C-alpha positions in Angstrom: 0.0 0.0 0.0 2.9 2.3 0.7 4.1 1.8 -2.8 0.9 3.0 -4.2 0.9 6.2 -2.1 4.4 6.8 -3.1 3.2 7.4 -6.6 1.4 10.4 -5.4 4.5 12.2 -4.1 5.5 13.7 -7.4 2.0 15.1 -7.8 2.0 16.5 -4.3 5.3 18.1 -4.9 4.0 19.7 -8.0 1.0 21.0 -6.1 3.2 22.6 -3.5 5.3 24.3 -6.2 2.1 25.7 -7.8 0.7 26.9 -4.5 3.9 28.7 -3.7 3.4 30.9 -6.8 -0.4 31.5 -6.3 -1.4 35.2 -6.3 -4.4 36.8 -4.6 -6.5 38.8 -7.0 -8.5 41.7 -5.6 -7.4 44.7 -3.5 -5.5 44.3 -0.3 -7.1 45.9 2.7 -5.9 49.3 3.9 -7.5 51.3 6.7 -9.5 54.2 5.1 -8.5 57.8 5.8 -10.8 59.8 8.1 -13.7 61.5 6.3 -13.1 64.6 8.4 -9.9 66.1 9.9 -9.3 64.7 13.4 -8.3 67.4 15.9 -5.4 67.0 18.3 -7.7 67.0 21.3 -11.4 66.9 22.1 -13.0 70.3 22.0 -14.9 69.8 25.3 -12.1 68.2 27.2 -10.8 71.4 28.6 -7.3 71.8 30.1 -7.7 69.1 32.8 -4.6 66.9 33.1 -6.1 64.5 35.7 -5.0 60.9 35.4 -8.5 59.8 36.2 -9.2 56.1 36.9 -6.1 54.0 37.3 -7.8 50.7 36.9 -9.7 49.0 34.1 -12.6 48.4 36.5 -13.5 52.1 36.4 -16.8 51.6 38.3 -14.8 51.0 41.4 -14.3 54.8 41.5 -17.9 55.0 42.8 -16.6 53.4 46.0 -19.5 51.0 46.2 -18.7 47.3 46.8 -22.2 46.3 46.0 -21.9 47.9 42.6 -18.6 46.1 42.0 -20.3 42.7 42.7 -23.1 43.7 40.4 -20.9 44.2 37.4 -19.2 40.8 38.0 -22.6 39.1 38.1 -23.8 40.8 35.0 -20.7 39.7 33.0 -21.2 36.1 34.2 -25.0 35.7 34.1 -26.4 38.2 31.6 -28.4 36.4 28.9 -27.3 38.8 26.2 -23.7 38.0 27.0 -24.4 34.3 26.7 -26.2 34.9 23.4 -23.2 36.8 22.1 -20.9 34.0 23.2 -23.1 31.4 21.3 -22.9 33.5 18.2 -19.1 33.5 18.4 -19.2 29.8 18.5 -21.3 29.8 15.3 -18.9 32.2 13.5 -16.0 30.1 14.6 -17.6 27.1 13.0 -18.1 29.0 9.8 -14.5 30.2 9.8 -13.2 26.6 10.2 -15.5 25.4 7.5 -14.3 28.1 5.1 -10.7 27.5 6.0 -11.0 23.8 5.4 -11.7 24.4 1.7 -8.0 25.3 1.3 -6.8 21.8 2.3 -7.0 18.5 0.6 -10.1 16.3 1.2 -9.3 12.7 2.0 -12.0 10.1 2.4 -12.6 6.4 2.3 -15.0 4.2 0.4 -15.6 0.5 0.7 -18.1 -1.5 -1.4 -19.3 -5.0 -1.7 -21.2 -5.7 -4.9 -23.2 -8.9 -5.5 -24.8 -9.3 -9.0 -27.3 -12.0 -10.1 -27.8 -12.5 -13.8 -30.0 -15.1 -15.7 -28.7 -16.2 -19.1 -30.0 -18.6 -21.7 -27.6 -21.5 -22.4 -27.9 -23.9 -25.4 -27.1 -27.6 -24.6 -26.2 -29.4 -27.9 -27.8 -32.7 -28.9 -26.1 -36.1 -29.2 -26.2 -39.3 -31.3 -25.4 -42.8 -29.8 -25.8 -46.5 -30.7 -28.0 -48.5 -28.3 -27.7 -52.3 -28.0 -27.7 -55.0 -30.7 -28.9 -54.8 -33.2 -27.7 -51.3 -33.5 -30.1 -48.6 -32.9 -29.3 -45.0 -33.0 -30.5 -42.7 -30.2 -30.7 -39.0 -31.1 -30.9 -36.4 -28.4 -32.0 -33.0 -29.8 -30.4 -29.7 -28.7 -32.2 -27.7 -26.0 -31.9 -24.4 -24.2 -31.9 -23.9 -20.4 -31.8 -20.7 -18.1 -28.8 -20.4 -15.9 -28.3 -18.0 -13.0 -24.8 -16.5 -12.6 -23.8 -14.8 -9.3 -20.8 -12.5 -9.3 -19.2 -11.0 -6.2 -16.8 -8.0 -6.2 -15.1 -6.1 -3.4 -13.3 -2.7 -3.4 -11.6 -0.5 -0.9 -10.5 3.0 -1.9 -9.3 6.3 -0.5 -10.4 9.2 -2.7 -8.6 12.5 -2.6 -9.6 15.9 -4.0 -7.9 19.3 -3.8 -8.6 22.6 -5.5 -5.5 24.6 -6.4 -6.1 28.2 -5.3 -4.4 29.7 -8.3 -6.1 33.1 -8.0 -6.5 33.3 -4.2 -10.3 32.8 -4.2 -10.1 30.4 -1.2 -7.5 32.6 0.5 -9.7 35.7 0.2 -12.7 33.7 1.5 -10.7 32.7 4.5 -9.6 36.3 5.0 -13.3 37.4 4.9 -14.3 34.7 7.4 -11.5 35.6 9.7 -12.7 39.3 9.6 -16.3 38.1 10.4 -14.9 36.2 13.4 -13.1 39.4 14.6 -16.3 41.3 14.1 -18.2 38.9 16.2 -15.6 39.2 19.0 -15.8 43.0 18.9 -19.6 42.8 18.9 -19.4 40.7 22.0 -17.3 43.4 23.7 -19.8 46.0 22.6 -22.6 43.8 24.2 -20.5 43.7 27.4 -20.2 47.5 27.4 -23.9 47.9 26.8 -25.1 45.5 29.5 -22.6 46.8 32.1 -23.6 50.4 31.4 -27.3 49.5 31.5 -26.9 47.6 34.7 -25.0 50.4 36.4 -27.5 52.9 35.1 -30.4 50.8 36.5 -28.6 50.6 39.8 -28.1 54.4 39.9 -31.8 54.8 39.0 -32.8 52.6 41.9 -30.8 54.6 44.3 -32.3 57.8 42.9 -35.8 56.5 43.3 -35.0 55.4 46.9 -33.8 58.9 47.7 -36.8 60.6 46.1 -39.1 58.3 48.1 -37.3 59.2 51.2 -37.6 62.9 50.4 -41.3 62.5 49.7 -41.7 60.6 53.0 -40.1 63.5 54.8 -42.3 66.0 53.0 -45.4 64.0 54.0 -44.4 64.0 57.6 -43.7 67.7 57.5 -47.1 68.4 55.9 -48.8 66.3 58.5 -47.2 68.3 61.3 -48.1 71.5 59.5 -51.8 70.3 59.2 -51.8 69.5 62.9 -50.5 73.0 63.7 -53.1 74.6 61.5 -55.9 72.5 63.0 -54.9 73.6 66.5 -54.7 77.2 65.5 -58.1 76.9 63.7 -59.7 75.5 66.8 -58.5 78.5 68.7 -59.6 80.9 66.0 -56.1 81.8 65.0 -56.3 80.3 61.5 -58.8 80.6 58.7 -60.7 77.7 57.0 -58.8 78.5 53.9 -55.5 77.8 55.6 -56.9 74.5 56.8 -58.0 73.5 53.3 -54.6 74.5 51.9 -52.8 72.4 54.5 -55.0 69.3 53.7 -54.5 69.9 49.9 -50.7 70.0 50.3 -50.7 66.7 52.3 -52.9 65.0 49.8 -50.7 66.1 46.9 -47.6 64.8 48.6 -49.2 61.5 49.4 -50.4 61.1 45.8 -46.8 61.5 44.5 -45.6 58.5 46.5 -47.2 55.5 44.6 -45.7 56.5 41.2 -42.2 56.6 42.8 -42.7 53.2 44.3 -43.9 52.0 40.9 -40.9 53.3 39.1 -38.6 51.8 41.7 -40.2 48.4 41.3 -39.8 48.6 37.5 -36.1 49.6 37.8 -35.5 46.7 40.2 -37.2 44.2 37.8 -35.1 45.6 34.9 -31.9 45.1 36.9 -32.9 41.6 37.9 -33.4 40.6 34.2 -30.0 42.1 33.3 -28.5 39.8 36.0 -30.3 36.8 34.6 -32.7 36.5 37.6 -36.4 36.5 38.1 -37.8 40.1 38.1 -38.5 40.6 41.8 -39.0 43.8 43.8 -37.9 44.8 47.3 -38.7 47.7 49.6 -36.7 50.9 49.3 -33.5 51.1 51.3 -32.5 54.0 53.4 -29.8 56.1 51.6 -27.1 58.1 53.4 -27.1 61.9 53.3 -23.6 62.2 51.9 -24.0 59.6 49.1 -22.7 62.0 46.4 -18.9 62.1 46.0 -17.3 64.3 43.3 -15.3 62.0 41.0 -12.1 62.9 39.4 -12.3 63.9 35.7 -11.9 61.2 33.1 -8.9 61.8 30.8 -10.4 61.9 27.3 -7.1 61.0 25.6 -6.6 61.6 21.9 -9.5 61.5 19.4 -7.5 59.2 17.1 -7.3 56.6 20.0 -11.1 56.0 19.6 -10.4 54.1 16.4 -8.4 51.6 18.4 -10.3 51.5 21.7 -14.0 51.4 20.8 -15.1 47.9 20.0 -18.0 49.1 17.8 -15.6 51.1 15.6 -13.3 48.0 15.5 -16.3 45.9 14.6 -17.2 48.3 11.7 -13.6 48.1 10.5 -13.6 44.3 10.6 -16.8 44.3 8.6 -15.1 46.6 6.1 -12.1 44.2 5.9 -14.5 41.3 5.2 -16.2 43.2 2.4 -12.8 44.1 0.9 -11.8 40.4 0.8 -15.1 39.4 -0.8 -14.2 41.6 -3.7 -11.3 39.3 -4.3 -13.5 36.2 -4.0 -15.9 37.6 -6.6 -13.0 38.6 -8.9 -11.3 35.2 -8.6 -14.6 33.5 -9.5 -14.2 34.9 -13.0 -10.9 32.9 -13.6 -10.6 29.2 -14.3 -10.5 26.8 -11.4 -8.0 24.0 -11.2 -8.6 20.9 -9.1 -6.8 17.6 -8.5 -8.8 14.4 -7.9 -7.4 11.0 -7.3 -7.8 7.8 -5.4 -5.9 4.7 -4.4 -7.3 1.3 -3.4 -8.0 -2.3 -4.2 -10.5 -4.2 -6.1 -11.1 -8.0 -6.2 -13.8 -10.6 -6.8 -12.7 -12.4 -3.6 -12.6 -10.8 -0.2 -9.6 -12.7 1.0 -7.6 -11.6 -2.0 -8.6 -7.9 -1.8 -5.6 -6.3 -0.1 -2.9 -7.7 -2.4 -0.5 -5.9 -4.9 -2.2 -7.6 -7.8 -5.6 -6.0 -6.7 -4.1 -2.5 -6.4 -5.6 0.3 -8.4 -5.1 4.1 -8.5 -6.1 7.2 -10.5 -5.1 10.8 -10.7 -6.7 13.5 -12.8 -6.2 17.3 -13.3 -9.4 19.2 -13.9 -9.6 22.7 -15.5 -12.9 24.5 -15.6 -13.8 28.1 -16.3 -16.5 30.4 -17.6 -16.8 31.2 -21.3 -20.2 33.0 -21.5 -22.6 33.8 -18.7 -24.2 37.0 -19.8 -22.1 39.1 -17.4 -23.2 37.3 -14.3 -19.8 36.9 -12.7 -18.8 40.5 -13.6 -22.1 41.7 -12.0 -21.2 39.7 -8.9 -17.8 41.6 -8.7 -19.5 44.9 -9.1 -22.0 44.0 -6.3 -19.1 43.2 -4.0 -17.4 46.5 -4.8 -20.7 48.4 -4.1 -21.0 46.6 -0.8 -17.5 47.7 0.1 -18.4 51.3 -0.7 -21.4 51.0 1.5 -19.2 49.6 4.3 -16.9 52.7 3.9 -19.9 55.0 4.5 -21.0 52.9 7.5 -17.5 53.0 9.0 -17.3 56.8 8.5 -20.7 57.2 10.2 -19.5 55.0 13.1 -16.4 57.1 13.6 -18.3 60.4 13.5 -20.8 58.9 16.0 -18.0 58.0 18.3 -16.6 61.5 18.3 -20.1 63.0 18.8 -20.7 60.7 21.8 -17.5 61.7 23.5 -17.9 65.4 22.8 -21.5 65.3 24.0 -20.6 63.4 27.2 -17.8 65.9 28.0 -20.1 68.9 27.3 -22.9 67.4 29.5 -20.4 66.8 32.3 -19.3 70.4 32.5 -22.8 71.8 32.3 -24.2 69.3 34.8 -21.6 70.0 37.4 -22.3 73.8 37.1 -26.0 73.1 37.3 -25.5 71.1 40.5 -23.7 73.9 42.1 -26.6 76.2 41.3 -29.1 73.7 42.7 -27.1 73.4 45.9 -27.2 77.2 46.4 -30.9 77.1 45.5 -31.6 74.4 48.1 -29.7 76.3 50.9 -31.9 79.4 50.2 -35.0 77.3 50.0 -34.3 75.7 53.5 -33.6 79.1 55.0 -36.8 80.5 53.4 -38.9 77.6 54.8 -37.5 78.1 58.3 -38.2 81.9 58.2 -41.8 81.3 56.8 -42.7 78.8 59.5 -41.3 81.1 62.2 -43.2 84.1 61.0 -46.4 82.1 60.6 -46.3 80.9 64.2 -46.0 84.6 65.2 -48.9 85.4 63.0 -46.8 87.5 60.6 -47.3 85.4 57.4 -50.2 83.5 55.9 -50.0 79.7 55.7 -49.9 79.9 51.9 -46.4 81.4 52.2 -45.4 78.5 54.4 -46.7 75.9 52.0 -45.0 77.6 49.1 -41.7 77.6 51.0 -42.1 73.9 52.0 -42.9 72.8 48.5 -40.1 74.8 47.0 -37.6 73.2 49.5 -38.6 69.6 48.7 -38.7 70.3 45.0 -35.1 71.6 45.3 -34.1 68.5 47.2 -35.6 66.3 44.4 -33.9 68.4 41.8 -30.6 67.8 43.5 -31.1 64.1 43.5 -31.9 64.2 39.8 -28.9 66.3 39.0 -26.7 63.8 40.9 -28.2 61.0 38.9 -27.5 62.8 35.6 -23.9 63.4 36.6 -23.3 59.8 37.6 -25.1 58.4 34.6 -23.2 60.7 32.3 -20.0 59.3 33.9 -21.0 55.9 32.7 -21.8 57.3 29.2 -18.4 59.0 29.0 -16.5 55.8 29.8 -18.6 53.9 27.3 -18.0 56.6 24.6 -14.3 56.6 25.2 -14.2 52.8 24.8 -11.5 52.2 27.3 -11.3 50.7 30.8 -13.9 48.0 30.3 -13.6 44.6 31.8 -12.8 41.8 29.3 -15.7 39.4 29.2 -13.2 36.6 28.9 -12.7 33.9 26.2 -15.7 31.9 24.9 -15.8 28.4 26.4 -17.7 26.1 24.2 -18.0 23.4 26.8 -19.3 25.8 29.4 -21.8 27.3 27.0 -23.1 23.8 26.2 -23.2 22.7 29.9 -25.2 25.7 30.9 -28.0 24.8 28.5 -30.9 22.8 29.7 -32.0 19.6 28.2 -34.1 21.5 25.7 -31.3 23.9 24.9 -33.0 26.8 26.7 -30.3 27.5 29.2 -33.0 28.7 31.7 
């Protein structure tokens, strides 16, 4: 058997020589130039030289251990993350299948053939002398049906290989590799999205809890005010209008509490689903007074770094690389294809004599096939591939400009939101002082209760505005990190065994 395979060595050597001289038709990929001039720094970055966060786990700057555990749970249990990992496994399979076309295909084939055939056979007649005196016995010719049974056995190893003379298979592998890179970057984009969404939901929950606490304090204050007005009304020191106004203010404050509890519950359910858990709710927690801590500015870096840091931009570039390679695939399809086919094996009518040198057989053929006339079909395919690449260029340019806009917008909002918070803090201090003065003057009979109610409502509105301003600043912090594309935890490599094991018997994974 080794003698037979040795006959293939010259052909294999020829194939290697031919392959070494193969060329790839179609354009080689080159990163496109920016559609707009890139500035040396972000316009809204200012002159801050702060080093910002020193760790990839930037959310640790919030100083909340519960938030740190939350992000770890999201990266491990989020269903969108598992879905993205499963998609990568699919793209990996597609890449391996495409890459396999560049290698020889070796198989095996064993057959046993049994053939039955009925044939008509003519038996000639005869003449013979029988006894004394001599008699002649004549037997006439006759025909009979005979069944023939033929057995044959064969064992072969067929081989086929396409010589990638024009680089069609190489370009197809290049496109598949770019698709795999795109899937990896999309998974990192999903990781950014779910982490940002989870942190945003957590911050919203804390904001609703603080607003519920403020509303509860206002309800208690309005109840004390109503009790005070009732006592003064009983003594003739307050009017019926003041009593009605006090009751109206209390009812209004109590009516604002259920919507806040509703929004809190919805935010808790949203966070639970992001964590891959059943959407449950829990009572509001008590929040500390000094919860807000001014965070150090985030270094924006250079605008050109966005092209390397943001996974969505890298994904768009990987898509562009794939479209560029597909141009080469379409162009190479217009050239002739060359393939080698062969086989080596044995054939015999007897099984015990199958694997013997005398039963050996082999074949080798070189096939050349190419288009002559197809009404411009293959040329149209190449033009379509080139048009898709031009579309990809536009999509890539849009993605880059969107990245710049998101960073500039987050930097602008950060500056304006910090200034707004300072104004709200001043407004709140004045509102508290006004409330104390109004309540004191009312008890002395120098002001109407309407002035007290207005001061109280203004104070609690200012406190709620401060909570909302803090939420906007913290949420924009998340948006800025996401826009800059840096400092995100790596979701880790895709583990095919783990992905399979976590699926239920029906493949649901729930």
